[in-house]
N, C-alpha and C positions, 0 to 999 in steps of 0.2 A: 504493500500500500504506500509506503513512504518514499520509495525510489522509483516506482513506475511512472509518476508524472514527469520526472526528469528524463526517463527513457523515451517517453513520447516526444519530448522536446528534441531529442537527438534524432529520432526517426521521422518526425513530423506526424501530425494527426492523421493525414490521409493514408499513410502507410502503417502507422502504429496500431490503430484500432483494428483494422483487418487482420494484422499479424496476431494480436491478442486473441481474437475470435478463433482463428485457425489453430493456434497453439493450444487453446482450451479444448477444442474438439478432439485434436489428435492426442492430447494428454489423456482424455477419457478412454480413447481406444487402446492406448498402450497399457493403461492400467488393467483393462480387460485381458490383454495378453499375459500380463504378469500374474493375474489371478488364476488363469488357466494353468500356467506353469507351476504355481504354488500347489494347486490341487493335485497335479501329477506327482509332485514331490511328496506330498502328504500320503497319497495312496501307496507309493513305493515304501515309504518308511513304516507305515502301519503294517504293510504286508511282511516286512522284514523284522517286525517287532522292535523298531527303534523309536517309535513315536511317543509311547507312554512310559512312565516310570514303572517301578516294580508293582505299585498298587493297581496298575491297569487303568487309571483314570487321569492322573496328573501328567501334563505334558513334560517330557524329559528336559527340554531346553527351548529357548526362543529360536524360531526360524528366521534367518536373515537372507538378504538379497544374494550374497555370494554363495551361500549354502544351497539355495534353490537353483542357481545357475549351475553349480557343480553337480548337484544331484540329478539334474535333467540333461545337461549338455557336456559334462566332463570337467575334470580338474583344471585343465588349462583355462577354461572360461571362468572357473571359480576364482582363481587367483587374480586374473585380469579384472574381474568385477570387484573383487575385494579392494584392490588398489584404487580404482575409480570411486567406489562408494565412500571409502575413508576420506579421500580428498574432497569429494562433494559435500559430505556432512561436516567436515572440519571447516570448510569455507562458509557453509550456512551458519554454523554455530558462532564463528568469528564475526560474521556480519551482524548477528543479533547483539553481541556485546558492543560493537562499534555504533550501531544504531541507538541502543539504549543510552550510551554516553552522549551522543550528539543530541538526542531528544531532551535529555536532562539539561544540557548546556543551553538550549534555546529558551528554557523557562527560568534557569538559574545559572547565570554565567559567573558565579562566584569561583568556580574552577574552570580551567581550560578543558577542551574535549579530552585531552590526554589524562588530565586529572580525574575526570568522570569515568574514563575507561578503567582506571585503576579501581575505582569504587565498584563499577559494574562487573568487572572481572572477579572481584572478591565475592560479590553477591552470587555470581554464577556458580561458585564452588558449592553453594548450598544445594544446587540442583542434582548433585551427585547422590543425594540422600533419597531420591525418589526411585523405588526399586524397579517398577515395570510400567508399561504403557497403560495398564488398567487403573493405575493410581493417578492418571492425568484427567480422568473424566470430568470432574467438577472444575478443575482449573481450565480445561478446554472451553467449557461453557462461558466462564468469566471472560476468557480471552476473546472469544467470538463476539460476545456482547460489546467488548471494547472496540473491535474493528467496525462493527455496525454503527456505533455512535460516531466514530471518527469519520466514516464515509458521509453520513448525513451532515455532520458539522461542516465538512469541506464543501459539499454541494451548496449549502446555504451561504457560506462565506464567499464562494465564487459568484453566486447569484447576486449578492448585495454589492460586491465589488464591481461587477459588470465585465463584459468581454471586450478585449482589445481588437479593434478593426484589423483584419488581415491575418490574425494569429493562426487561423485554420489553414492558411495557404503557405505558412513557413515550411521550407523543405530542409532536409539535413544538409549540413555544410559540406560533407564529403562522404566517401564510402566508409572511411574509418569511423566517423561519427555515427553513421547509420547502423553499422553492424555492432558497434559498442552498445547502442541502445537496444537493438533487437536481441542481443544476448541476454539482457535483463529479462525479457519476456520468456526466454528459454528457462531461466532460473526460476522465475515466479510461478510458471505453470508446469513445473516439472519437479515436484517434491517426491519423486518415486523412491528415493533412497530409503525412506522409512515405511514403504508400503507393507512389507511383509511383517514387520513388528506390529503394525496396526491390524493387519489381517489376523495375526495370532491372537490379538486381544479381543477379537469379535467372537460372539457366541455362534454366529453363522458365517464362517469365513467365505463360503461360496457366494454370498450376496454382496461382497465388497465392491465388485464392479457395477452393482446397481446403486449402492449407497454413494459411491464416489461421484458420479455425475450429478446427483442431487446436491451434494455438498459444493460442487463447483458452480452450480447456479448461484449460490450465495457468494462464492469467491469472485466470480465474474462481476456480479452486481456491485460489490464494494470496491473492485479494483479498476475496471475499465471506465465507467462514467466519470469518476473523480479525476482520473488521469487526464482525460480529455478536457474537462472543465478547468483544471488548474492551468493547462497549457493555453487555453483560450483566454483566461482571465489574467494570468501573470506570465506571459511568454518570455520576457527578458529575465526576470528573476528565476523562473523555472530552469532556464538553461544554465544559470550560474550555480544553482544549488542542487545537489543530488539527494537531498532530504527535504520533503515537502514542508516540514516545519520551519525551514529556513526561508521559505517563500511567503507563508501566510503571516498576516499581521498579528502581533502578540496581543491577546486579550484573555478574558477569563475562560472562554470556550476553548481556546487553544491550550491553556494550562490544564483544563479538565481532560481534554483529548490526550495530551501527552502522558498524564498520570495513568489513564486507563491503558494506553498503548504500552507503557512500560511493563505493566502486568502481563500483557499479551507477549511481549518480547522475551521476558524471562521464561515464560512457558514454552514459547517457540524454541528458545535456546535448548531447553531440556528435551523437547521432542526431537530436535535434530541430532543432539549429541548422545542420547541414550543408546542408539544402535552402535556408536563407536565404543561406548562403555561396555556393551555386551561383547564386542569383538576383543577388546582389551582383556576383559575378564576371562574369556576363553583362551586367550594367548598365555596369560600368566597363571591359569588354573584356579581362578576364584569364582567362576560363574555359578557353580553349584554349591558354593560354601554358604554358611549362615550370613545374614545381612551385615552383622557387625564386622565381618571380615571382607565381604564382597564390596560393600558400598565405599568404604575408605580407599579401597584399592583403585578406584577410578580417578583419584585426585591428580595423578600425573598427566592424564589426558586433559583435564580442565585447565591445568596450569600452562600447558603448551598453547591451548587456544587463547588464553588470556595474553600470553606473550605476543602471539601473532597479531592480535587485535591492537596492541599498543604500537607495534612496528609498522603496520599498514592500515591506517585509519581511513582508507578511501572507500567509503560505504558503497556507493553506486558502482564503482569500478570493481570492487570485490565480487559483487553480484554478477557483473558482466563476465568476469573471468570464469566464475563457477559455471555460469550458464553455458559458455562456449566450450570449455574443455571437459567438464564433467557432466553438467546438466544435459547437454545434447546426447552424450553417450548413455548415461544411467537412465534417463527418463524417456528417450525416444529411440536411439539406435539399438541398444542392447535388448530391450523387450521384443522389438521386431525381428532382430537377428536371431536371438535364442529361440523364439517361437518357430521361425522358419526352419532353423537347424534341427529342432527336435521333431517336427511333424512332416517336413517336406519329403524326407527320404523313406518314410515308413507308412504305408497304407494301414497297417495294423494299429499303429499308434493313433492315427486319425480316427479310425472306427471306435477305438476304446477310450478316446479322450473324455475325461469327466465333464469338461465344459466344451461343448460344440460351438462352432461359429454361429452368431445370431442369424436368423433366417434372412434378414434384410441385406446381408452381405453377399448372398448368392452362393455361399458354400466355400469350400476350402480353396479352390483355385483363385478366385478374386482376392481372397484374404492374403494368400501368400504373395501374390503379385503386388498388391498395395503395400504390404510390409516391406518388400524389396525396394520399392520406390521411396518410401520414407527413409530407409537406411541411407540411400544415395543422397537424398536431399539434405538430411541433417548432417551427414558427414562433410559434404562440400560446403554448404552455406553456414552451418552451425560450428562444427569443430574446426574446419580448415580456415575459411575466410573470417568467421567470427573470432576464432582463436587468435589469428593474426591481428585483428583490429584491437581486441581488448589487451593483448600483451603489449602491443606498441603503445597504446594509451598509458598503460602502467609504467613502461619504461620512460615515457615522456614525463609523467608525474614525478617519478623518482629522480630523474635528471634535474628537474626544476626545484623540487621541494625536499628531496632526500627521504629517508625513513625516520620513524619515531617523530612524526610531525606533531608539534605541540597543539596547534589549533587549526586544523584543515577546514577551509570554507567558513571560517568564523566571520560574523558580521562586525565591521569596524564600528 
């Protein structure tokens, strides 16, 4: 929500909104593919007696993205997916710390953004104490309410400010600018790195790909309209600030919005990094230990993310890099590639699939062809060209500003 308006300023409204719509729809599709692979993985593990603990009821351990890829397509894809997922989730977690610090600065500049990053990094350590995704349910409701309030507040603020003539016709300055903004859309509409942990937390995992599109109707409603409205109302300020709170005038409503969104961001941080905690626990052998051993063992991961947030406080650019290099892979390319790899070569697998292609797709043939086209598109325009644009922009920032910037994009 906070960096999408700036992304629209980089792509222009005429290109940005259609891209958001397309990426939303394709995101729903790739989640369906991941859900199908998860069910295949579960069937295999249940058949081999590896799914439940000795009591026959409790799940043995949390299923994760890289394990599902390995269980269906082979170990080589498992380790490739593991590396990508770790980078993706680390970037997402870091972005939440940076955003929390920036938001707090905009309502209370008693500390610089780096100072607030130290505070928010310390608060993020507390999130290591939440054991599983089922413990997030109430916090999630609170966080969602905060985003809804913020969206309505921004709509009203833009309406009262009025629109700037010609803002809708502003085009991206160059190819680098366009793809840097488009990468943020890849990041925003591709949170698939936490899909399997969320599926695991559901009482009916097979219905995840039905619930997900419904949740995205809400996500799209709070993300696309306000991004367009901010660009139309504050085009100059929006281009200069990668956090929407740096654009909007300060008043009581902004302060209330920031406070609510800070709750949202600390929950979002925990949602993004909990899968990394699980991976770390499995690596050092604490995943099945009692909570008093397991939860403190996560602290090294949280400390690393805290350090990265202090070193690279470029909020919108972090999201752009994540979207290009890992979001395109984890959320769009890998689901299509793995699904095709598993089902394309075996008619028996297609016949026995727990989740068949929806009727409206026309069957297996069209599905496999469309998946192949998505792989090519996102590899060329997301990973390759998008990766070049975001990395070049990062190098430019570091060349001018350096790292450990004290107060990036602070208002004078």
